[in-house]
N, C-alpha and C positions, 0 to 999 in steps of 0.2 A: 720739240715733241709736245703736242697739246694734251689736254686732260684725258680725252678718250684714248689717245695713243699710249700715254703713260700707264693707264689702268690695264689696257689690253696687253701691253708688253709685260706687265706684272704677272698676268695670267700665264703667258707663255713661259716666263722665267720659273714660275711655280712648277709647271709641267717638267721643264728641263731639270729642276732641282729635286724632283721626286726620286726616291730609291727604286720604286717599281710602280707600275700602273695597274690599279685595281678599280673596282666599282666605286669604292669610297673616294679615291683620288679624283676620279672623273666627276663625281657629284660635287666635290669641293671646288674644283676649278670652274665648273659650270656656274656655281653660285657666285663666284667672284666675277665671272664674265657678265652675269645678269646684272649685278650691281653697277658695273662699269657702263653698260649699255643704257640702263634706266637713268643713271645720273647724267648721261649724255643726251637724254631726251628721246631715246628710241622707244617707240610704242611698246607697251607691256605685252600686248598680244604677239607682236613680232618677236620679242625677246623669248617668250615661252615657246614659240614655234622653232626658233633656232636652237634652243636648249634641248628640245625633244630630238631634233635631227642629230645633234652632236652626240647626245647620250646613246641613241640607237646605233649610230655608226661606230662609236668608240667601243661599245660592248659587243657588237655583232660582227663587225668587219674583221677579216683576217689581216694580220700584219703583212704589209707588202714586202716582197723580197728585197733585201738590202737596207730595210729600215728597222730601227729598234721600236719597242712599244711607245717610248716617249716621243720619238720622231714622228711616228704614225699619228699620235694624238695631236701634236703640234700642227701637222698638215691638215687634219680634219678641222681643227679650230680655225685655222687660217682660211681654208677653202670656204667654210660656211660663213665666216665674217665677210669675206669678199662678196659672197652672194647677197647678204643682207644689205650691203652698201651699193648694190647695183649690178654685181656679177661681172664676168669678163665682157668687155666691149663686144657687142655683136655687130655694130656698125659704127663708122666714123662719120663726122659731119662733113659732107661734100658741099663746099660753098660755090664752086665755079658755076657761073651762068645762073645764079640764083638771085631772087628778090626775097629778102628776109625781114620779117616784122618782129620787133621786140616789144613784149607786153609785160605788165606787172603792176604791183602796188607802189604807192609813194614810198620813197626811201630805200627801195630795193637796189638801186644803182643802175637803172636802165641806160641813162645817158652816158655815164662813164663806161659802161660795158659796151655800148655801141662804138665808142671811140677805141676801146681796147681791141675789139674785134677788127675794126678798121686797120689798126696798126698790125695786128696779127696776120691778116690776110694780105695786106699790101707788101709786107716783108716776104711773103711767099709768092710774090709775082702777080697777084690778082689786081687788076685795075678796079679800085673800090670807091664807091660814092656813098656819103652819109646824108640822110634826110632828117631834118629836125621837124617832127610833126606833133610834138607836145606843145599845144597852144595854151595850156592851162597854167603850167608852172612858169612864172615870169623869167626865171634865170635859165630855163632849159636851153633855149636857142643859144644864148651867150656861152653857156658851158660847153655845148657841143662845138660851137665855133672855135673857142679857145683851144680845146683839145685837138680838134681836127687840124688846126694850124700848127700845133706843136709837132704832130706826127706827119705833117705834109700830105694829108689825105683830103681830096675835094669834098665839100659839104654844100648843102643847100637848105635854106630856110627863109621864111618871111615873118620876121618878128611882129609886124603889125597885123598880120592876117590871122583871123581866128577860125578859119575853115581848113582843117587838116587835110581833107580830101583834095581841095584845090592846090594846097602846097605840094602834096604828093604828085599830083598830075604834072605840075611844073617841074618838080624834081626829077621825075622819070624822063621828061623831055631832055633835061640837061644831061642826065647820065645814060642816055641811049648809047648802046654799044659797050657799056662797062661790063666787066666780068661779074661784079657783085654790087648790089645795092642794098643798103640796110636802113631801116626806118625806125627811129625812136618815137614811140607813141606816149600818150599821156597816161598817168596813173591816178589812183584814188586811194583813200584810206580803206575802201572796201569795194568789192566787185558789185556795184549797183547797176541798175538798168540803163542809166545814162551812159556809163562807161561802156557797157556791152554794145549799146546802139552805135556809139562813136567808133569803136574798134571794128565792128561788123561793116560799117560804111567804108572804113579805111581798107579793110580786107577785100571788099568787093572791088574797090578801085585799084588797089595794088596787085591783087591776085598773087599773093606771096607763095613761093615754093615751100617756105618754112616759117612757122610761127614759134618763136622761142620765148618761153616764160622765164623771166628773171626773178629769182627768189633769194632772199637774204638768209644766210646760215643761222642767224639768231632767231628765226621763226620757229625752229624746233618742229614738233609734231604737226602743227597747224599747216605746214607746207604741203602735206598730202592733200588736205581739204582744198587748199588754194589751187593746187595743180589739177585736181579733179574738176573744180568749178570752171576754171579757165578752159580746160579741155572740153567740157560739155558745151560751153558757150561758143568756143572759137575753133576747136580742133587743134590744140597745141601739139606740135610735133617733137618738141624737146625742151629741156630745161637748162638754165645756166644758174649756178649757185654762187652768190657773191659773199664776200667777208669771211672766207674760209680760214683766213690767217689768224683771226683773233677769237674765234668762237668755239667753245667746247660742245656746242649744240650741232656741229656739222653732221654728226652721226644721225641725229634725228631727222634732218632735212633729207639726207641721202637715202636713208631707209624708207622715209615716207614717199619719196619719189619712186623708189624701186617698187614699193607696194602698189602704187597706182600705174605701174608700167610706163612711167614717163622717163625716157632716157635722159640722163644728165650728160650733156655734151662738153660743157666747160665749167671750170671753177675759177673764181677770182681769188687770188692769193695775196693781195696787197693793194695799196693805194696807187702805185705807179701804173702808167698806161701799158707797161710790158708785163704786169702781174696778172696774167691770165694763161691758163693751160688747158689742153684737152683732158677731160676727166677719164681716168682709168682706175677702177676700184682697187685693183691689185697694187698698182704703183702708189696710190694714195694711202692705202692701209700700211704698206711697207714703210713709207716715209714717216707717217705720224707715230709709228711704233719705234722709230729710230733705226730701222734697217736700211734707210737711205733710198734714193731714187737716182741711181747713177745714169740710167737711160735718159731721165729728164734733164740732168745736169749736162750730159754730153750734147743733148739736143740744143740746150741753151748756149753752150760753148760754140757749137757749129753756127748758130744764128749770129752770134757776136763776131765770129771770125769772118763770116760772109759780108758783114756790113762795115768792117774795118780793113785797113791795109795790111793787117797782121795775118800771116799764114804760116803753118808749121814748116813748109818748105823753105820760106825765106829765113826763118829762125836758124835753120841748119846750114844756110849758105854763108860762106865767108866768116868774118869775125863777128861775134855777138857783142854789140855795143850798148852803151847807156841809153841811146836813142831807142833801140829795140826793147830794152828793159822798161823804158817809159811807156812804150806802146803796150807792153804786157800789163802794166799797171792800169792803163786806160781800159783795156779789154776786161780786166778783172772787175773794175768798178762797174762796168755795164752789166756784168753777170748778176750782180746784186750784193747786198751786205754779206759779210763773212758768215754771220750766224745762219743765213739762209743756205749758203753754199755747203757748210759743214753738215747742216741738217740733211741736204740732198745726198751727201756722201755717207750718211748713216753714223756720223760722229757727234751729233748734237748733244747727246747725253754724256759724252765722254770729255768734252772740253769745257774749261772754266769760262764763264761769261765775261769776267773781268779781263782775262787774257785775250779773249776775242776782241774786246773793245780796244785794248792796247795795240793789238795787231792792226786793227782798222785805222787807228790814229797814226801808227807808224807808216802805213802805206800812203796816207794823205801827206805826211811829212816828206816822204821820199819824192812824191810828185812835186811839191813846192821847191825842194832842193834842185831837182833836175830842171825845173822851169827857170831857175836863176843861173843856169849854166849857159855858156856860149855854144853854138852849134859844133865848133871844133872840139869842145870838151865832152860833149855827148857822144861824139864819134871816136874819141881817143881818150880814155880815162887815165892813161899813163902820164898825161901831162898835168894832172891835178896835183900840184905841189902845195906847200904850206901857204904861200901868198894867195894862190887861186882859191884854196879852201876858205881862207879868211874872208875873201871878197864874196864868195857864194854864201857864206854864213851870214854876213850882213844883209845881203840881198834877199835871203829866204827867211830871215828871222829865226834861224836855228843856231845850234852850237856846233863848233868844229867837230867835236866827237860824234855828233849825230850824222854829219856828212861822212865821216870815216866808217860809221856803222853801215850806211847805205853802200859804200864802196865794198865793204866786206860781203854784204848780201849779194851785191852784183857779181863779185868774183866767184862766189859759190855757184850762182846761176850760170855764169859763163863757163865754169868748169863742167857743170852738168851738161850744157849744150855740146861741149867738145866730146864728152863721153857718148852722147846720143849720136853725134855725127860719125863717130868711129864704130857705131853699131853695138855699143855696150849697153847692158840693161840700166845701170846707174840707179840713182834714187827713184826716178820716175817708174822704172821697171819694177822695182821693189814694191812701190805703192800699189801699182796695178795688180801685182801678184797677191798682195794682201787682200784686195777686193775680190779677186778670183776665188780665194780660199775662204772668204767670209761666209759663203753659203746662205744667201738671203732666202727666207721662206717664199714659196710661190714661184720659184724659178726652177 
């Protein structure tokens, strides 16, 4: 939960803790919300506008059937906050058959974002090509090349050529017939005439279907001005906001973009090439306030399942083995760090960070232990006697009691799988029931 999320959740908690809702309570919670938004760099004019809307709705609207006064006020706050951060998505970014140009300032993360999008869409079945057309930053080509090779996506560039238009012409020839072509362009410390001239020449040659402006979350309120300047010069069709994982200023960028009617299509949520997601104001607000993003988590799990040999059907067939348990650990590792997973589950504020770290270390240790087993041992854990455990202990650099701990955890999971196979709810069913009953706002 980031700074903005913590403060806004505090406002919601204050509403829920109120004995009754009157004009005084409404004004108090509005003041707290104002402080939270201003400290998160949301424009003061925008803050005053949303405050008036909330106050007017809270004092004039009749309480909806089935809701208490407190629940009604929570809903009004939540709806208006979603609106100030961009509102409900009116359209999604359709990439198939498109040529996309990425533009922005130095340091915004255009090159990394180009690679992230390359991975994102290639995983969704689009034949994707990346063109390195930033001829000013010396490391730009090498960075795109390395990232493209990591994700196994075709790329094109000419590191010695200083003519981006010529590079794009050659790149388009190479990627003829591809589903999606993305071009990384040069940046500057400011939108000067030289940069405008260069990007306009690139635009004329590329004839892009979409021009996406890459903005860093730490820009705060100045993002709105940048979005407007780029739009006036080039006709920007959408925005990608990077560095949303570590910035309390994310609210400032999102509200600034919403103000200029620049749709935010994606947000960057970390440094890894898989750390990018389609932006949805409702899901974003729910997650930063600690209510979770189960839809996003399930989508991530589906992606990981699709690219591994692990499938729910296979897990319920035959006997559940240590080999399958190992595959589960591998898939969990791909989903991301435990702190990110529990945040998406809405449990981030409830779990101790030191305990999460211990759990992360335990999972790594379990993998090392299974790596030190023979194939026969991973398929039949019953043969793991004292001498075998001692051998595995030496091979994995762990203690025998840590191997026995792994076997206990494995037996618990094995038992759960048997229950699921028999059609019982079991622990997993209980967990899902808990989420069903949690009642996230905005759903």
